[in-house]
BAVO-376938 format. One record per residue (C-alpha): residue number from 0; residue in one letter; x, y, z. Coordinates in steps of 0.02 Angstrom, whole numbers, m for minus. Example, Ala and Ser with C-alpha at 12.3 -4.5 7.8 and 13.67 -1.06 7.14 Angstrom:
// residues 2
NODE  seq  type    east   north      up
NODE    0     a     615    m225     390
NODE    1     s     684     m53     357
//
This chain:
// residues 579
NODE  seq  type    east   north      up
NODE    0     m     349   m2022    m570
NODE    1     k     382   m2054    m755
NODE    2     f     405   m1925    m889
NODE    3     t     352   m1984   m1060
NODE    4     v     331   m1816   m1151
NODE    5     d     463   m1787   m1283
NODE    6     i     486   m1604   m1268
NODE    7     s     587   m1593   m1432
NODE    8     r     418   m1608   m1518
NODE    9     k     344   m1458   m1426
NODE   10     g     421   m1323   m1540
NODE   11     f     601   m1323   m1480
NODE   12     t     748   m1440   m1472
NODE   13     v     852   m1470   m1310
NODE   14     i    1038   m1498   m1331
NODE   15     r    1112   m1564   m1170
NODE   16     a    1236   m1689   m1096
NODE   17     s    1192   m1802    m951
NODE   18     g    1118   m1687    m820
NODE   19     q    1185   m1531    m898
NODE   20     s    1132   m1399   m1023
NODE   21     s    1253   m1363   m1172
NODE   22     l    1140   m1251   m1276
NODE   23     v    1230   m1101   m1342
NODE   24     d    1109    m957   m1358
NODE   25     y    1124    m826   m1494
NODE   26     l    1017    m672   m1501
NODE   27     p     908    m655   m1659
NODE   28     r     992    m602   m1826
NODE   29     t    1168    m609   m1757
NODE   30     k    1307    m739   m1729
NODE   31     y    1410    m633   m1609
NODE   32     d    1413    m707   m1431
NODE   33     y    1361    m559   m1330
NODE   34     e    1340    m674   m1175
NODE   35     a    1523    m704   m1169
NODE   36     q    1561    m519   m1165
NODE   37     v    1446    m460   m1026
NODE   38     n    1425    m500    m839
NODE   39     g    1259    m450    m757
NODE   40     r    1338    m418    m591
NODE   41     q    1454    m283    m669
NODE   42     s    1312    m189    m755
NODE   43     s    1264     m37    m667
NODE   44     i    1088     m40    m739
NODE   45     i    1054    m219    m684
NODE   46     m    1128    m188    m510
NODE   47     a    1022     m29    m487
NODE   48     c     867    m133    m515
NODE   49     v     932    m281    m413
NODE   50     r     986    m170    m267
NODE   51     w     806     m91    m262
NODE   52     l     735    m266    m251
NODE   53     q     861    m319    m117
NODE   54     r     814    m167     m10
NODE   55     t     629    m180     m28
NODE   56     f     596    m370     m23
NODE   57     p     644    m401     159
NODE   58     e     530    m260     217
NODE   59     a     380    m374     231
NODE   60     p     416    m513     364
NODE   61     m     369    m690     333
NODE   62     m     206    m747     413
NODE   63     l     129    m915     443
NODE   64     e     m54    m956     462
NODE   65     r    m148   m1123     496
NODE   66     q    m329   m1165     469
NODE   67     m    m432   m1204     622
NODE   68     t    m563   m1341     634
NODE   69     t    m694   m1199     631
NODE   70     g    m626   m1152     458
NODE   71     e    m551    m988     518
NODE   72     r    m369    m953     497
NODE   73     e    m250    m917     643
NODE   74     q     m85    m828     630
NODE   75     v      60    m926     707
NODE   76     n     201    m821     777
NODE   77     d     297    m955     867
NODE   78     h     355   m1093     748
NODE   79     n     519   m1177     707
NODE   80     l     505   m1127     524
NODE   81     l     493    m939     568
NODE   82     r     643    m955     688
NODE   83     l     750   m1044     554
NODE   84     l     705    m916     422
NODE   85     n     743    m770     546
NODE   86     s     908    m845     600
NODE   87     p     963    m971     464
NODE   88     n    1139    m997     534
NODE   89     a    1265    m926     654
NODE   90     y    1343    m807     529
NODE   91     y    1205    m708     449
NODE   92     d    1022    m670     476
NODE   93     g     859    m698     375
NODE   94     q     863    m525     288
NODE   95     l    1037    m555     216
NODE   96     l     980    m732     159
NODE   97     q     829    m653      67
NODE   98     s     933    m517      m7
NODE   99     a    1058    m639     m83
NODE  100     t     915    m751    m145
NODE  101     i     824    m609    m230
NODE  102     a     982    m553    m318
NODE  103     d    1019    m732    m384
NODE  104     l     840    m761    m436
NODE  105     t     830    m596    m530
NODE  106     q     988    m621    m628
NODE  107     t     995    m805    m658
NODE  108     g     815    m863    m637
NODE  109     n     872    m983    m499
NODE  110     a     917    m971    m316
NODE  111     y     966   m1113    m200
NODE  112     w     969   m1140      m6
NODE  113     m    1060   m1287      66
NODE  114     k     994   m1371     224
NODE  115     v    1112   m1428     357
NODE  116     r    1041   m1568     467
NODE  117     s    1073   m1620     644
NODE  118     k    1121   m1792     698
NODE  119     a     935   m1827     722
NODE  120     g     906   m1781     540
NODE  121     r     816   m1615     572
NODE  122     a     851   m1457     469
NODE  123     v     941   m1336     587
NODE  124     e    1032   m1223     470
NODE  125     l    1005   m1138     301
NODE  126     w    1146   m1078     181
NODE  127     w    1131    m980      24
NODE  128     v    1229   m1064    m117
NODE  129     p    1269    m955    m271
NODE  130     s    1178   m1022    m424
NODE  131     t    1343   m1034    m520
NODE  132     l    1400   m1169    m401
NODE  133     i    1258   m1294    m400
NODE  134     e    1162   m1381    m537
NODE  135     p    1018   m1508    m542
NODE  136     w    1068   m1673    m610
NODE  137     w     963   m1814    m680
NODE  138     p    1001   m1977    m776
NODE  139     w     987   m1947    m958
NODE  140     q     942   m2127    m998
NODE  141     s     797   m2131    m877
NODE  142     s     631   m2035    m896
NODE  143     d     566   m2089    m721
NODE  144     v     669   m1961    m622
NODE  145     f     646   m1773    m638
NODE  146     i     797   m1727    m529
NODE  147     d     903   m1862    m450
NODE  148     h    1016   m1748    m348
NODE  149     y    1108   m1584    m356
NODE  150     i    1294   m1565    m394
NODE  151     y    1379   m1438    m284
NODE  152     y    1545   m1367    m335
NODE  153     p    1624   m1295    m183
NODE  154     g    1795   m1270    m265
NODE  155     t    1878   m1436    m244
NODE  156     s    1783   m1586    m299
NODE  157     p    1599   m1596    m344
NODE  158     v    1479   m1650    m201
NODE  159     n    1318   m1738    m230
NODE  160     v    1181   m1663    m126
NODE  161     p    1009   m1754    m108
NODE  162     v     857   m1667    m175
NODE  163     e     780   m1655      m3
NODE  164     d     929   m1552      64
NODE  165     v     908   m1414     m65
NODE  166     v     779   m1279     m75
NODE  167     h     771   m1226    m259
NODE  168     f     682   m1068    m315
NODE  169     r     643   m1054    m501
NODE  170     d     581    m910    m607
NODE  171     g     472   m1010    m726
NODE  172     f     555   m1144    m838
NODE  173     d     703   m1128    m949
NODE  174     p     662   m1212   m1116
NODE  175     a     841   m1266   m1127
NODE  176     n     834   m1358    m960
NODE  177     i     660   m1368    m881
NODE  178     r     738   m1417    m720
NODE  179     k     799   m1239    m699
NODE  180     g     720   m1067    m700
NODE  181     l     733    m943    m844
NODE  182     s     856    m798    m828
NODE  183     p     776    m639    m883
NODE  184     l     951    m573    m933
NODE  185     k     958    m695   m1077
NODE  186     s     862    m575   m1188
NODE  187     l     963    m427   m1127
NODE  188     f    1145    m470   m1175
NODE  189     r    1147    m352   m1320
NODE  190     e    1076    m206   m1216
NODE  191     m    1202    m243   m1079
NODE  192     f    1343    m249   m1214
NODE  193     t    1284     m81   m1282
NODE  194     d    1284       2   m1117
NODE  195     d    1453     m62   m1073
NODE  196     e    1530      m8   m1236
NODE  197     a    1455     170   m1212
NODE  198     a    1532     176   m1041
NODE  199     n    1697     119   m1104
NODE  200     m    1695     243   m1246
NODE  201     t    1656     386   m1131
NODE  202     a    1790     336   m1008
NODE  203     s    1920     323   m1150
NODE  204     l    1873     495   m1217
NODE  205     l    1894     575   m1051
NODE  206     k    2053     480   m1015
NODE  207     n    2122     559   m1175
NODE  208     m    2075     738   m1132
NODE  209     g    1906     719   m1220
NODE  210     v    1986     697   m1390
NODE  211     p    2009     540   m1494
NODE  212     g    2177     611   m1555
NODE  213     m    2283     762   m1609
NODE  214     v    2374     794   m1770
NODE  215     i    2546     865   m1751
NODE  216     s    2637     889   m1916
NODE  217     p    2785     996   m1979
NODE  218     d    2740    1160   m2059
NODE  219     e    2743    1184   m2248
NODE  220     g    2908    1139   m2324
NODE  221     q    2962    1040   m2173
NODE  222     f    2980     850   m2155
NODE  223     a    2999     732   m2011
NODE  224     s    3070     557   m2008
NODE  225     e    2983     417   m1935
NODE  226     t    3095     413   m1786
NODE  227     d    3061     601   m1749
NODE  228     s    2877     571   m1772
NODE  229     k    2875     435   m1638
NODE  230     a    2983     537   m1514
NODE  231     t    2871     688   m1536
NODE  232     k    2718     580   m1504
NODE  233     e    2790     508   m1347
NODE  234     w    2856     677   m1290
NODE  235     f    2688     754   m1313
NODE  236     r    2599     616   m1217
NODE  237     q    2717     632   m1069
NODE  238     h    2708     820   m1056
NODE  239     f    2531     868   m1108
NODE  240     t    2411     729   m1046
NODE  241     g    2353     663    m882
NODE  242     d    2403     784    m739
NODE  243     y    2494     888    m865
NODE  244     r    2343     942    m965
NODE  245     g    2339    1124   m1003
NODE  246     e    2529    1149    m995
NODE  247     p    2603    1270   m1121
NODE  248     l    2669    1196   m1279
NODE  249     v    2835    1264   m1355
NODE  250     m    2903    1193   m1517
NODE  251     t    3082    1225   m1576
NODE  252     g    3038    1223   m1759
NODE  253     p    2899    1266   m1881
NODE  254     t    2754    1149   m1823
NODE  255     k    2570    1143   m1855
NODE  256     v    2462    1068   m1715
NODE  257     t    2283    1028   m1767
NODE  258     p    2166     973   m1629
NODE  259     f    2043     840   m1686
NODE  260     s    1916     837   m1543
NODE  261     f    1737     830   m1494
NODE  262     s    1641     962   m1407
NODE  263     p    1551     920   m1243
NODE  264     q    1387     911   m1342
NODE  265     q    1463     794   m1467
NODE  266     m    1530     680   m1327
NODE  267     d    1356     669   m1248
NODE  268     l    1306     490   m1254
NODE  269     k    1153     503   m1147
NODE  270     s    1027     458   m1283
NODE  271     l    1132     302   m1325
NODE  272     r    1129     238   m1146
NODE  273     r     941     276   m1117
NODE  274     i     886     129   m1227
NODE  275     p     974      m6   m1126
NODE  276     e     909      71    m965
NODE  277     e     730      65   m1027
NODE  278     r     741    m115   m1095
NODE  279     i     833    m188    m947
NODE  280     s     721    m106    m812
NODE  281     a     565    m165    m905
NODE  282     v     620    m343    m918
NODE  283     i     670    m351    m732
NODE  284     g     512    m264    m683
NODE  285     v     579    m113    m597
NODE  286     p     532      53    m680
NODE  287     a     683     159    m726
NODE  288     v     625     301    m613
NODE  289     v     614     184    m462
NODE  290     a     795     118    m494
NODE  291     g     856     292    m510
NODE  292     l     906     275    m694
NODE  293     g     915     425    m805
NODE  294     a     782     354    m926
NODE  295     g     656     374    m787
NODE  296     l     720     529    m701
NODE  297     d     709     631    m860
NODE  298     r     518     621    m840
NODE  299     s     499     605    m653
NODE  300     t     386     696    m534
NODE  301     f     348     662    m355
NODE  302     a     176     604    m405
NODE  303     n     227     480    m540
NODE  304     y     378     420    m434
NODE  305     a     259     369    m293
NODE  306     e     143     279    m413
NODE  307     a     293     194    m498
NODE  308     r     359     128    m334
NODE  309     e     188      59    m287
NODE  310     s     168     m18    m462
NODE  311     a     341     m98    m449
NODE  312     y     299    m174    m279
NODE  313     e     129    m243    m336
NODE  314     s     190    m307    m506
NODE  315     t     364    m369    m463
NODE  316     v     393    m387    m272
NODE  317     i     225    m470    m231
NODE  318     p     237    m601    m367
NODE  319     m     415    m642    m310
NODE  320     q     347    m660    m130
NODE  321     r     210    m777    m186
NODE  322     l     341    m882    m279
NODE  323     s     454    m883    m128
NODE  324     a     315    m928      m7
NODE  325     s     258   m1071    m119
NODE  326     v     430   m1147    m127
NODE  327     i     458   m1129      62
NODE  328     k     295   m1213      97
NODE  329     r     329   m1363     m13
NODE  330     q     516   m1386      15
NODE  331     l     541   m1316     191
NODE  332     l     381   m1319     296
NODE  333     t     375   m1508     266
NODE  334     e     526   m1519     383
NODE  335     f     416   m1470     530
NODE  336     e     239   m1518     477
NODE  337     t     183   m1687     413
NODE  338     n      22   m1613     330
NODE  339     i      40   m1442     256
NODE  340     d    m130   m1432     172
NODE  341     g    m201   m1324     307
NODE  342     w     m55   m1208     319
NODE  343     r     m16   m1046     227
NODE  344     v     152    m965     204
NODE  345     g     154    m784     151
NODE  346     y     219    m609     188
NODE  347     d     145    m475     298
NODE  348     l     113    m323     192
NODE  349     s      28    m221     328
NODE  350     e     180    m117     374
NODE  351     v     260     m99     199
NODE  352     r     283      88     175
NODE  353     i     261      91     m13
NODE  354     l      85      12       6
NODE  355     q      30     133     145
NODE  356     e    m109     251      94
NODE  357     d     m55     434      75
NODE  358     e    m112     528     230
NODE  359     n    m190     671     139
NODE  360     k    m293     545      27
NODE  361     k    m340     450     185
NODE  362     v    m406     608     273
NODE  363     t    m502     654     119
NODE  364     r    m582     481     106
NODE  365     v    m628     477     292
NODE  366     n    m706     647     282
NODE  367     q    m813     590     135
NODE  368     m    m869     440     237
NODE  369     v    m916     547     383
NODE  370     a   m1010     673     269
NODE  371     g   m1098     524     189
NODE  372     g   m1169     472     362
NODE  373     y   m1099     295     370
NODE  374     l    m947     328     479
NODE  375     s    m954     408     652
NODE  376     i    m845     552     706
NODE  377     t    m757     451     837
NODE  378     d    m717     312     714
NODE  379     a    m650     443     595
NODE  380     q    m540     510     736
NODE  381     r    m468     337     765
NODE  382     m    m436     303     582
NODE  383     t    m345     471     561
NODE  384     g    m246     451     720
NODE  385     a    m325     606     798
NODE  386     p    m376     618     985
NODE  387     v    m534     527    1015
NODE  388     d    m677     625    1090
NODE  389     e    m808     499    1145
NODE  390     s    m940     635    1165
NODE  391     q    m935     649     972
NODE  392     n    m986     472     945
NODE  393     q   m1121     519     823
NODE  394     y   m1158     514     635
NODE  395     l   m1185     666     528
NODE  396     r   m1336     640     416
NODE  397     a   m1447     751     316
NODE  398     f   m1607     812     399
NODE  399     n   m1719     759     258
NODE  400     l   m1675     571     262
NODE  401     v   m1796     446     325
NODE  402     p   m1729     270     379
NODE  403     v   m1837     132     310
NODE  404     p   m1796     m53     354
NODE  405     v   m1759    m166     206
NODE  406     g   m1919    m254     149
NODE  407     s   m2040    m138     243
NODE  408     a   m2160     m14     173
NODE  409     a   m2130     171     185
NODE  410     p   m2203     245     345
NODE  411     e   m2355     352     348
NODE  412     m   m2297     530     336
NODE  413     l   m2372     685     417
NODE  414     g   m2419     817     300
NODE  415     p   m2347     993     331
NODE  416     a   m2503    1059     415
NODE  417     k   m2500     914     538
NODE  418     r   m2316     912     565
NODE  419     l   m2307    1097     615
NODE  420     h   m2415    1223     701
NODE  421     l   m2371    1367     589
NODE  422     k   m2409    1510     702
NODE  423     g   m2236    1578     738
NODE  424     g   m2103    1497     631
NODE  425     e   m1997    1345     653
NODE  426     g   m2083    1249     790
NODE  427     s   m2071    1059     766
NODE  428     g   m2180     971     895
NODE  429     n   m2112     805     946
NODE  430     f   m1993     771     808
NODE  431     g   m1860     911     796
NODE  432     h   m1735     899     659
NODE  433     e   m1597     867     789
NODE  434     g   m1668     690     819
NODE  435     r   m1591     529     756
NODE  436     p   m1677     376     678
NODE  437     g   m1795     308     809
NODE  438     e   m1789     463     915
NODE  439     l   m1919     602     932
NODE  440     g   m1845     776     964
NODE  441     g   m1933     900    1079
NODE  442     s   m1983    1073    1035
NODE  443     g   m1922    1181     890
NODE  444     g   m1843    1352     882
NODE  445     g   m1994    1460     927
NODE  446     g   m2012    1642     878
NODE  447     g   m2015    1687     692
NODE  448     g   m2115    1816     593
NODE  449     s   m2294    1795     561
NODE  450     a   m2272    1891     398
NODE  451     q   m2220    1727     318
NODE  452     t   m2364    1637     228
NODE  453     s   m2415    1464     279
NODE  454     s   m2355    1390     120
NODE  455     e   m2181    1464     137
NODE  456     r   m2164    1399     313
NODE  457     a   m2228    1230     264
NODE  458     a   m2100    1223     125
NODE  459     r   m1959    1270     247
NODE  460     a   m2022    1133     364
NODE  461     r   m2020    1002     228
NODE  462     n   m1843    1048     181
NODE  463     s   m1772    1067     354
NODE  464     y   m1856     941     467
NODE  465     k   m1863     750     478
NODE  466     p   m2043     687     471
NODE  467     a   m2107     562     596
NODE  468     t   m2249     434     591
NODE  469     v   m2417     479     665
NODE  470     q   m2393     343     802
NODE  471     a   m2227     408     850
NODE  472     q   m2288     588     864
NODE  473     r   m2430     538     974
NODE  474     a   m2308     439    1090
NODE  475     g   m2210     599    1111
NODE  476     e   m2358     706    1148
NODE  477     r   m2421     581    1278
NODE  478     n   m2253     583    1367
NODE  479     e   m2255     776    1366
NODE  480     k   m2426     771    1445
NODE  481     v   m2372     646    1577
NODE  482     l   m2224     746    1628
NODE  483     a   m2326     912    1636
NODE  484     e   m2459     833    1747
NODE  485     s   m2324     748    1859
NODE  486     i   m2235     911    1901
NODE  487     n   m2383    1025    1895
NODE  488     g   m2315    1106    1742
NODE  489     k   m2384    1161    1580
NODE  490     q   m2370    1076    1408
NODE  491     q   m2321    1194    1277
NODE  492     t   m2375    1217    1094
NODE  493     d   m2275    1143     956
NODE  494     n   m2192    1305     902
NODE  495     a   m2134    1344    1077
NODE  496     p   m1945    1330    1118
NODE  497     f   m1974    1199    1255
NODE  498     d   m2102    1063    1278
NODE  499     v   m2148    1089    1463
NODE  500     e   m2132    1239    1576
NODE  501     s   m2150    1246    1763
NODE  502     g   m2111    1414    1847
NODE  503     d   m1935    1462    1803
NODE  504     n   m1900    1290    1733
NODE  505     v   m1905    1242    1545
NODE  506     i   m1898    1062    1497
NODE  507     e   m1847     979    1335
NODE  508     v   m1936     812    1316
NODE  509     k   m1863     675    1204
NODE  510     t   m1946     509    1165
NODE  511     i   m1850     356    1098
NODE  512     v   m1974     238    1013
NODE  513     s   m1859     113     923
NODE  514     g   m1684      70     865
NODE  515     k   m1528      22     967
NODE  516     n   m1452     195     984
NODE  517     d   m1440     253    1161
NODE  518     k   m1404     434    1126
NODE  519     i   m1504     586    1096
NODE  520     t   m1436     724     983
NODE  521     m   m1478     905     951
NODE  522     h   m1427    1010     802
NODE  523     p   m1312    1158     843
NODE  524     e   m1434    1285     771
NODE  525     s   m1578    1216     879
NODE  526     l   m1465    1214    1030
NODE  527     a   m1421    1396    1002
NODE  528     r   m1607    1448     996
NODE  529     k   m1647    1353    1153
NODE  530     h   m1506    1438    1247
NODE  531     e   m1573    1602    1192
NODE  532     a   m1751    1559    1251
NODE  533     a   m1692    1494    1416
NODE  534     r   m1605    1651    1476
NODE  535     g   m1648    1682    1656
NODE  536     k   m1724    1509    1676
NODE  537     m   m1660    1335    1714
NODE  538     a   m1660    1212    1570
NODE  539     h   m1680    1025    1590
NODE  540     t   m1690     873    1478
NODE  541     v   m1800     724    1508
NODE  542     v   m1794     569    1396
NODE  543     f   m1935     438    1391
NODE  544     d   m1865     275    1325
NODE  545     n   m2024     182    1262
NODE  546     r   m1919      31    1218
NODE  547     d   m1918     m24    1403
NODE  548     g   m2017     111    1494
NODE  549     s   m1863     198    1569
NODE  550     i   m1856     386    1606
NODE  551     y   m1690     485    1609
NODE  552     y   m1646     658    1674
NODE  553     k   m1507     783    1635
NODE  554     q   m1489     963    1681
NODE  555     g   m1465    1071    1526
NODE  556     v   m1499    1039    1344
NODE  557     g   m1394     961    1205
NODE  558     s   m1335     790    1148
NODE  559     f   m1325     662    1283
NODE  560     r   m1292     474    1304
NODE  561     l   m1417     388    1416
NODE  562     t   m1273     318    1518
NODE  563     t   m1225     498    1565
NODE  564     m   m1402     535    1622
NODE  565     t   m1492     500    1787
NODE  566     r   m1619     362    1779
NODE  567     l   m1779     400    1868
NODE  568     g   m1914     293    1950
NODE  569     s   m2061     400    1878
NODE  570     a   m2090     565    1795
NODE  571     a   m2136     640    1957
NODE  572     d   m1955     623    2017
NODE  573     v   m1912     768    1901
NODE  574     r   m1982     887    2032
NODE  575     g   m1829     849    2141
NODE  576     y   m1720     936    2008
NODE  577     l   m1821    1094    1979
NODE  578     k   m1777    1260    2059
//
């Protein structure tokens, strides 16, 4: 590869020796070298942010996927790369390796791993190398080589390390040396210096009893020689500072002691220290409240703290994971796979606590899905971790909704007069409101006052019951007639509580005409009315499945799955279950 671009023409000039950068950076509008006066690893603000990243980053384990010939991706849990990352060497594990890597990358913009190879040339160990001990090197005279090798300074003499034996993580590019990443701290030297000076000033004031000094002078008309002044100063320091603070002072001559001090309020440097906290945490990408810094805690609540943690993970940790995964794929997976195009290296975020949905919010969301009719009760129980009751595997949907397949015309609807016989209230013929799509319910509630007008009852019917097509209604009526004739019973009118009666037996008849659902349902209010009407009698449920001609029986009334009912050979078999 040959590099022909003269980067000195791209808006900046690079000053460097062979393979090294010698650019001295100064912050804008100052010639003071703040960089020489600060150390990022000794800044409490920086370390608070770095420590949060170190604790949080390893929480998501590394994962590996490969693309199958079908185009689908398969997760690979047993691979030499994963084993090497989990146990890089005999002295520390993968979490410690990642923790050190993130700290270096955050502070210097670079992080390095060195590969140790077996005699066969395979990478068998990984070692973290501090970024201060290794540098990329390239021949200044040649534009054909981006990086020729790395120079490692273990403490004795420099060691040349081949490029293929180093895994180099970069945070962007440093304009002063595009072979290295850019340290975010370069723009923060002044803020770091400000915070260090504020800390030193506070410590010095506290060390000196909270005062910058005290004036001790002879009273009016008295004089002290220079020797006496020095002796008095030393005597006062030995007897009234440090552990002797608060001791009584007794002078042998007329003396005026004038304290020159600051009150605790005047010594408060909190506001001065907040600015560096805000700037440094912003550049690193960890909100002050997440790092536990005062600039964030002053305005912290439980709600915004949780949001800040999630934001920090999504805007800082996840991009760092993507960067890390990309480098590992290009510079380490190639040790084990000849073709890495179909492979994906990433991090498993499914168990990261910060990204998990709040349980209260989750329950509220699931409840809304159940109320909306597109999530079953049993699925909701599984999603919320509640005990699953399979008998509740049903949807809750409004009675006045009619399912219409996509692309089909609206079904022919029965008018109110045809839907109901309005003689005694809430009868519903063959399509009770307890039915589901494709299912015709049996009789309605029965009873009711005849004082209501027909229009009032029709309005109630329109608002309370699911309408059915003419064809479906007729199918239900035919099945009721077949059953009544088969058991020598009597088919009831539409407003009766049950569809068929035979002696002391009352029978609810259901007809399934379409759909894939194998369950019949009954609304709790309808069920209560039927129980009231069946007092002193034996109640039964018979289901005609017109989809395949099957007939099912169950003693009692309610919501049943066909698999829990007895399958009959014919409608006449119902007689064997009557009392």
